[in-house]
N, C-alpha and C positions, 0 to 999 in steps of 0.2 A: 392476423399478424403472422408474418413468416420469420421465424427465429433461426432459420437454417443459415449456416455459414456458406459462403461461396467456395469454389474449389481451392483457390489460393489460401483463403483463411483456414480451411480444413487442413491443408497441407502443413501450415504452421503448427496447428494444434496436434496433428498426428506425429509430426517430427518431435515436438516437445514431449508428448506422451511416451514415445518409444525411448527417447533419451533418458527421461526420468525413471522409467521402469527398469532400465539397466543399472542405474546408480542409486536408487532409493528403495532398495529392499529393506525389510525390517532389520536384517543383520547389519546392513550398511548404516542405517540410522542409529542403531544401538551403538555401533562402533564410534560414530561421530560424537554421540552424547558422552561417551566415556573418555574421549580424547580431549585435546587442547586446541584443535584447529579452529580458527575464527569462523569459518563457514566451510561448505563442501567444495574445496578448491579443485579437486580432480573433475568434478562435475562442471564447475565454472569454466574450466579450460575447454570442455566440450561445448558449452554454450557459446563461448567466443568463437570456436572453430565453425560452428553452424550458423553464426550470425544472429542468434537469439538475443544477444546483449545489445543490439543496436537497431531494433525493429522500427522504432519511432524517430530515430535520428534522421534528419533530412539527408537526401542523397547528395546535396551540395557539400555536406560534411562527411561524406563517405559512409553514411548509414544506409539502411534499407528503404527509408522514406515511406514506411507503411503507416497505417492509422491506428487509432485506439482499439478498434475491433480485433485486429491481428494480435496486438499485445495482450489484450484481455483473454483471448483464447489460449494463449501460451500460459498466462498467469493462472488461469483456472486449472490447467494441467499441472502446473507447479504446486498449487495448493493441495490438490488431490494427492500428489505424491509426497508432500511435505519436503520438497526439495529446497534445502537451505542455501540458496544463492541469491545475490542482490540484483536480480533481473530488473525489477521495477525501479529501485533507487538509482542504479547506475545509469540506465538509459534515459530516464526522465530528467535527471540532473544534467546529463550530457546534452540532451535535446534542448533544454531550457537555456543553458549558457550559449549554445551554438546560435540560438534564435535571438536572444535578448542581451548577450554580452560578448559579441564576436571578438572584440579586442582583447578582453581578459582571457577568452578561451583559446586564443590563437596558438599558444604554446602547448596547453594541456590537451586540447580536443583531439588531435591526431592520436595521442597515446590512449585516450579514453575509447575512441572508436575502434582502435586496433585491439583493445583488450589488454594492452601493456600495463595500464594503470586503472585504478578503480575510482569511481565517483560515488558520492552518497548525498543524501538530503535529509533534512529534518524540518517538518512544519508543525510539530506538536506544540511549540511555544505559542502559536496563534490562538490556542484555546486556553491559555493560562488565565486563571481567575483574576490575577492582579496585573495583567498586561504582559506583553512580551518581555521575557527575562534578559534578552540580548538587545542592548541599545547601541545605536550608531549616531555619530554626529560628524559633521564636516569640520576638519581642522587642518589648516595649512595645505589645502589642495589634495588632501587625502581623507580617508574615513578613519575615525577612531572607534573601536569596538570595546564595549564594557559589558560584562555579564557572562551568562552561561547558556550553552545549548546542551540540554540533558539527554543522555542515553542515545547519542547519534549512532545509527548502525554502522559498523565497520569504519568508524572515524579514524582509528589508529592505523588502518590498513589502506586508507584512501589518499589519493593525491589531490582531490578536490571535494569540498563539502559545500553544498548549497543550503544556506541557513536563512531563516526568517528573522529580520531585525526590525526594530522600531526606529524610524528616521523622521524627524520633524512631526512626530505624532501619528505617522502612517506606517503600516507594515510594508516592508520591501524585502527583496531577496538579495543576498550578497554571496559571492563565491569566494571561499577562503581555502588556503592550503593548511590542512590540519597539522602538517609536519613543520610549519614555519616557526621561526623563533618568536616567542611571545605568546604562543598558544599553549595553554596548559591542558594536559589530558589526564583524566582519571579513568582507567580502563576497567571494564567489567564484562559480565556475560549474562545474557538474558535467560529467562526461564526456558526458552526453546533452544538454548545453546548457540546463540548468535553473539559474536563479539560486539560490544557497544562501548562507547566512551563519552564521558562528559567533556565538552570543550569549554575551557575557561579563558576569558579575555579580560585583560586588565590594562586598558589603554593601548591595546594592540592596533597598530596602524596597517591599513591595507590600501591599495591604490583605488582611486575613485572609479577607475574602469571596472573594478570588481563588482560594482553595484549594477544589478540588472535593471533593464528598462522598466518603467512603471507598470506596464501591462504584463510583466512576467508572472506575477502571483496569480492574476486572473486566469492565465493560461495553464499554469501548473497545478493549482489546487484541485480543480475538478478531475484532472487526470490522476492525481495522487489518490483521490477518493475512489475513483473507478478501479485503480490498481489494487487497493486494499480490499474492495468489495469482490473483485475477481478472485483474489487469493482466498478470501473467506468462502466464496461459492465453491471453490475447489475443495477446501478443507472440509466444509460441511457435507458436500457430496460424498467424498471419500469416507468420512466418519459415519455417515448414514449407511453407506454400502457395507462397511465392515460390521456395523451393528445389526443390519438385517441378516447378514450371513450368520452372525453369532446366535441371534434369537431363533433362527431356523434350524439350529443344531442343538442348542442347549435344552435339556429336558428337566422338567419338574413335574412331580405327580404323574409320571408316565406320559407326559405330553411335551412337545416342543413349546417353549414359552412364547414363541411368536404367534401361537394359536390362541393365546389368552386375549380377551377383548381389550383389557387395559393396555397391554404391550402394543397391540396392533393400533390402538388409538394414539398412543404416544408416537409411534413411527409415522402415522398419518399426519399428525401435527408438525412433525419435523419436516416431512416432505413438502407440506404447504409452505413452510417458512423458506425452504430452499427455492421453490418455484417462484415465490413472490420476489425474492431477491434476484433471481435469474431474469425475470421479465423487466424489472425496474432497471437493472444494470444494462440490459440490451437497449432500452430506450436512451439511457445516458450516453453510452458509447456511440450510438447512432447520431445523437445530437452533437457530440464532440466532433465526430468525423465530418458532419455536415456544416460545421461552423455556426450552429444555432445556440441560442441562450440555454444555459444549463444550471442556473442557480437552484430552483426547487428540485430538479432531478438529482443533483449531486447531494443535496441535504437529505432527501428522502432515501437515497441509496445508502448513505452512511448509516442512517437509523436502521434500515432493514438489515444491513450487514451485521450491525452490532446485536440486533435482536436475534438473528439467525445463529450467531455465534453462541449466545447464551442458551437459547432454547434447544437447539440441536445438540450442543455440547453436553448439557446437563441431562437431557433425556437419554443420550447415548451412554453416559456414565451410569445412570440409574439402572437401566435394564441390563447392564453388564454385572450388576451386583458387586460382589467382592473383587472380581477381575478388573472392574473399572478403576480401582484404587491401587492396583498392583503395577508398579512402574516397570516391571519386567515384561508386562503385556503391552502390546503396541498402542492400544486405544488411547492411552493417556496423552500421547504426543499431539493428537488432534485437539484436545482440550487446551493444552499449552499454547498451541498456535492460535486457537480461537480467542483466548484471553488477550494475547498480545495484539492481535488485529482489532479486536473490539474496542480497545482503549486507545488505539492510535488515532492521531488527528483530533484528539479531544473527546472521542467516544460519542455515544448517542446523545448524551445530555447537551453537549455544546452544539451539536447539529440541530437539536430541537429548539434550543434557545434562539439560534439564528433564524430558523424557520418561523418561529413565533414573532420575532421582531419584523421579519420581512412581511408577514401577513398583516401585522398590526399597524405598521408605519406607512403603508401605502394604500390610501383609501380609493385608489383607482381600480383595485383588483375586484374581481367578482362579476357575476352575471349582469348586475345592474349597469355596469359601464362597458361590458363586453370587451375587456382588455385581456389578451392572452396572459396567463399567469407567469409564463416563463420569460416575459419581457420586462417584468417589474424588478426594480432594485430599490430596496428601502433607503430612504434619505439618510438614516443614521448608520447604515451598515458600513463596516470598516473597509470593505472592498467587495466588488462583485465577483462571484464565482464564475 
């Protein structure tokens, strides 16, 4: 297997790494945490200037027209630097509306692609135990929305929010203006100091054109999973690098603690988790760019990302000892990011449940019938990833 990026993909990754290195020093991250800014706005302006905010937006919509591989290379660099900017949410939402709701996006899309306005998305409701909390129904040639989309990233700062709704018993995507009359907002701030808001709808009417085509969720969800996993890969890689540096310098009993067998074993376990995630993510983004089925790959990657978040995060905190719980020391930020990413999109448990349903409900799978596993879609699944 060749996991190397080509020259163009490496250029995206190197450009992102250089930019984030300039704006994401420990001092800059500490200053953001202590301030009130919703995200790192100066860095976002540079992301827009360099085109990193529109990598996967089609060229027909004035984006760069690149694939998932290029975006994931940038997101890994973002995660490693803990760069608090909405690169994934903004361009995945913009790319989805450009592809699946061109009429609704006609006015907003130029502003999104130029970086003049922000877009966001939230798919967490898909994993809600009691069903999607945001309901839609057709009423008088329009859509009526009732319910709530919880903790939508940068909802109060965005001109467009792409939300999962239940319509006629099926999940769909709808593009709404969070600033529109009839949309209630309860603003807050996440543990990693990103502005979020609950969006509340009580009979709110939106145009029928705001409903994305039926295939939109199938296109978007695996890319959202890949984006979360790429960020987690970067976070865990950076967290592990910081930890190895620390245990190579910290001494106990006259020896650096990295020479202790237990510490070395913990670092090895963490490295294995990182590399397992890296190889699975590489397969997923390859399949996305090749237009191949990606249901089991996306579910597997989500589980591996959540597991890496927990394992690497807690081992890193453990070997740091008391420094690991000192919020004036930078390692804690990696754990905050890992917690947020691990529980996004329903977390590992929701992905495992869907994978179990997929395996159990389709008896064509397996060696006996010689059916490629990635072509199967369980009869009872709410939608194909």
